[in-house]
ROVEX-256944 format. One record per residue (C-alpha): x, y, z. Coordinates in steps of 0.001 Angstrom, whole numbers, plus 500000, padded with zeros to 6 digits. Each point is the difference from the previous one (the first is absolute). Layout:
N
XYZ ...
END
This chain:
221
098516778626065144 503730501962499320 502763498792502103 500180501224503205 502213502890501226 503150498308501670 498984500024503797 503550501621500513 498905503177499079 501222502263502432 496821502369499617 497617496810500684 501357500109503681 499631503543500474 496233499596498911 499413496633502296 500696502576502852 497353503000499262 497272500754501841 497244502773499375 501606502229502244 503722500139497919 498235502267497247 500602503494500214 502838499754502509 502251497421499123 499229498749496699 498511500866497208 500224498065496624 497656501742497522 500325504061499181 500657502185497155 501913503384499275 499840502029497079 501591497494497852 496466498667499526 496619501716501248 501567500687503347 500293503547501466 503270499417501891 503179500276498347 502829497215500716 502013501889502165 497438501443501746 498156496911500901 503360498732500846 500213502320502675 496761499402501178 500791496177499940 503076500471502485 497917502705502144 497533497241500730 502645497934500906 498779497183497659 502200496216499796 498635499231496690 498816501634496828 499027499586496457 499147502435497668 496999498968497780 499747502076497136 498019498743497088 501728498198497554 503509502146501050 502814499380502016 501751503500499101 499488501351504135 501802497079501081 503969501641498810 499262503253501512 498634498837503257 502669497271500659 502368503110499597 497712502042502910 500492496794502074 503962499170499455 500288503748500892 498138500287503110 501707496557501243 503614501579499790 498584502995501545 498783497262502385 496588500202500275 497894496745499634 498790499391497050 497754497231498476 500514496974497864 498775501085496642 498587497630497581 499460499837496683 496041499943498910 497859500899497207 496166499925499904 499325498471496802 496427500061498151 498473496528499154 496881497679499390 499128497094502346 497070498825499137 499006501935497551 499754502890502533 503053502895499957 501858499744503105 503518501354501000 502703497710501310 502891501343502294 503502498055498932 502297500510502874 503628499275500860 501392498885496725 503491500246498805 501642502996498284 500185497471496821 496392500147499446 499858500186495989 496996497385500309 498041503383501328 501225502254497446 496761500084497867 498125501423503437 502161502444500523 498901502527497309 498163502329502175 496213498072498773 498773496810499836 500369497598497406 497171498908497054 499415496650498814 501359496492501523 503071501550502122 496642501701502134 498762496294501311 500653499298503588 501998497028499179 502471501815497571 500866502776502975 501089497314502769 501471498538497151 502302502996499319 499909500462504145 501162496663500605 502896500238497754 501214503444501196 499922498471503434 496679501762501327 497406498963502417 496732500816498907 497100501145501812 496415501328498779 499274503373501123 497124501223502104 497911496873499047 496468501718501199 500500503155497612 498993497789496630 497019499168498392 500268496458501014 499535498594503553 503602499916501858 499307496307500312 499406498973496913 502756502270498908 502686498561502626 498699496285499353 501271500425496377 502845501891500743 501223496902502291 499080497486497250 502297502105497833 502955500213502495 499877503159501388 501862500537503584 497487501781501509 498540503276500271 499038503665501788 498251498997503024 500123503199501651 498530502941498262 498416503355500691 497067499695497770 498296502629501874 502826502451498989 500369501512503328 502287503184500432 502373497745501827 500585496254499022 497608497295501830 499153495818498963 496449500523499499 497953497436502347 497835497315498973 501630499829496190 503411499816500656 499571497806503115 497575497240496825 503042500637497870 503011498734502047 497692497101501558 499730498988496381 503661500680499139 501026498259503686 497968496547498851 501723500112496656 503739500129501434 500555503569498157 501395502907500753 498937503055501169 501061503459499161 499190503342501030 500826503794498765 498464503025499602 499195500422496671 500962503361500490 499045503039497085 500454503108502172 502206501866501321 500077497689503700 501740496711500008 497954499394502851 496897500268497803 498160499521497381 
END
């Protein structure tokens, strides 16, 4: 197991307080813009985040953090005009191999100095040894990120096996609440999300949630 992220990471406290009802109205730790495969421009996503009254937001474009700067600028301008804005956390969705299965990892809350993640921020998946989950975890650790397995029930291997493997390696947690049914307005899928949350809780792992928005409405998929 890799060295765990320090217990005082500020995002850890936020994730420990999440419930299934926090998304999509209060928090969103998984969404996309035109900087990867989303439909919303960064500024459009930022406008919707403010309108929704989000408290915390992480944009997790695939292998890109290009949206972070424009969204931060929008939030700063909105705040100066008297609007309430979310706290913006750096985030990225990274492809890697876990148990020989191609999965997605959310790296969240990393710092301004994140050079170790550089190979994973060029807009496409890496190849070779850097594609292994261990390598992604190590790069994320060096950047100060929390590492969470995205949508554990969307892969060819059972989520129980993948969560167990992620736990052994030192992942911080996984996406507990996710809309696997892809409804017009986001809602966690019963039974499967409850089972994932119970598994994570038993292991003492963090739970996250997000809409995984690729369309034009931040409250849906």
